[in-house]
Structures are given as C-alpha cells and as structure tokens.
C-alpha positions as CSV (number, residue, x, y, z in Angstrom):
1,M,-23.7,11.8,2.1
2,H,-22.6,10.2,-0.8
3,N,-20.8,13.0,-2.6
4,T,-18.7,13.4,0.4
5,L,-17.9,9.9,0.7
6,L,-16.9,9.6,-3.1
7,T,-14.8,12.9,-2.5
8,L,-13.1,10.7,0.4
9,L,-12.5,8.0,-1.6
10,L,-10.8,10.3,-4.6
11,V,-8.4,11.9,-2.0
12,V,-7.7,8.3,-0.3
13,S,-7.3,6.8,-3.8
14,V,-4.6,9.9,-4.3
15,L,-2.7,9.0,-1.4
16,I,-2.5,5.6,-1.8
17,I,-1.1,6.4,-5.1
18,I,1.7,9.0,-3.4
19,A,2.4,6.6,-0.7
20,V,3.4,3.8,-3.0
21,L,5.6,5.8,-4.9
22,M,6.9,7.0,-2.4
23,Q,8.3,3.5,-0.8
24,P,11.6,2.4,-1.5
25,A,12.8,0.1,-4.6
26,K,13.3,-3.3,-3.6
27,T,15.5,-4.4,-6.7
28,D,15.9,-7.9,-7.6
29,N,19.1,-8.2,-9.9
30,A,19.8,-11.5,-12.0
31,A,22.5,-13.0,-9.8
32,G,19.2,-13.4,-7.2
33,S,17.1,-15.5,-9.7
34,L,20.3,-17.9,-11.0
35,T,21.5,-18.5,-7.4
36,G,18.2,-19.4,-6.4
37,G,17.9,-15.9,-3.7
38,T,20.0,-18.0,-1.1
39,S,22.0,-14.6,-0.7
40,E,18.9,-13.3,0.6
41,L,17.7,-15.8,3.0
42,F,19.9,-14.4,5.8
43,S,19.6,-11.1,5.1
44,K,16.2,-10.7,5.9
45,Q,15.4,-7.9,8.7
46,K,12.4,-5.9,9.7
47,P,11.9,-2.7,7.9
48,R,13.1,0.1,9.9
49,G,12.6,4.0,10.1
50,F,11.0,5.6,6.7
51,E,10.3,2.0,5.0
52,A,8.4,1.0,8.1
53,F,6.4,4.3,8.5
54,M,5.3,3.9,4.4
55,Q,4.3,0.3,4.8
56,K,2.0,1.5,8.0
57,V,0.5,4.2,5.9
58,T,0.2,2.1,3.0
59,T,-1.8,-0.4,5.2
60,V,-4.1,2.1,6.8
61,L,-4.9,3.9,3.4
62,G,-5.8,0.6,1.8
63,V,-8.1,-0.4,4.7
64,L,-9.4,3.0,4.5
65,F,-10.0,2.5,0.6
66,F,-11.9,-0.9,1.0
67,V,-14.0,0.4,3.8
68,L,-15.1,3.8,2.1
69,A,-16.0,1.5,-1.1
70,L,-17.7,-1.0,0.9
71,I,-19.7,1.7,2.5
72,L,-20.5,3.6,-0.7
73,E,-21.7,0.2,-2.0
74,Y,-24.2,-0.1,0.5
75,I,-25.3,3.4,0.5
76,S,-26.2,3.2,-3.5
77,A,-28.0,-0.2,-3.3
78,H,-30.5,1.5,-0.7
C-alpha cells in the first residue's frame, strides 16, 4: 500500500511540473511597474480556453498531491 501511494505521489509530482510548464506566461514589463499597473486594472478578464483548463488541472493535481502526502504520512506514522 505504501509503495503504491508513493508511486502515485511521484506520478502526480511529475504531472504538476508538466502542467505548470504548459501554462501560458504572464509577462510583466517595466512599464507596468513604473505606472503602477493601471493599464491592467481594467483589462483583467477570466481565463478562457486552454488557460482555464490548465489552471483547473493544476489545482486538482495540487490538491491530489497534498492528499496523497497526508495519507502517506498517516500510514508511515502508524
């Protein structure tokens, strides 16, 4: 049981890395820091399409990672 959960944790870890690397980059340029980012104040929109999908996948994998880690800790303590 412990080895199976540990293998699942490693697989989820690799999938999290891949999911984070596949997300589109949000570039902040120097002009945004000089102007205080006011140009982005009104341009904030919900992510759509691929970006929204990748955010959901990353969230699910993150929750799964922590649940597996807690289960492994509980098993190793008992």
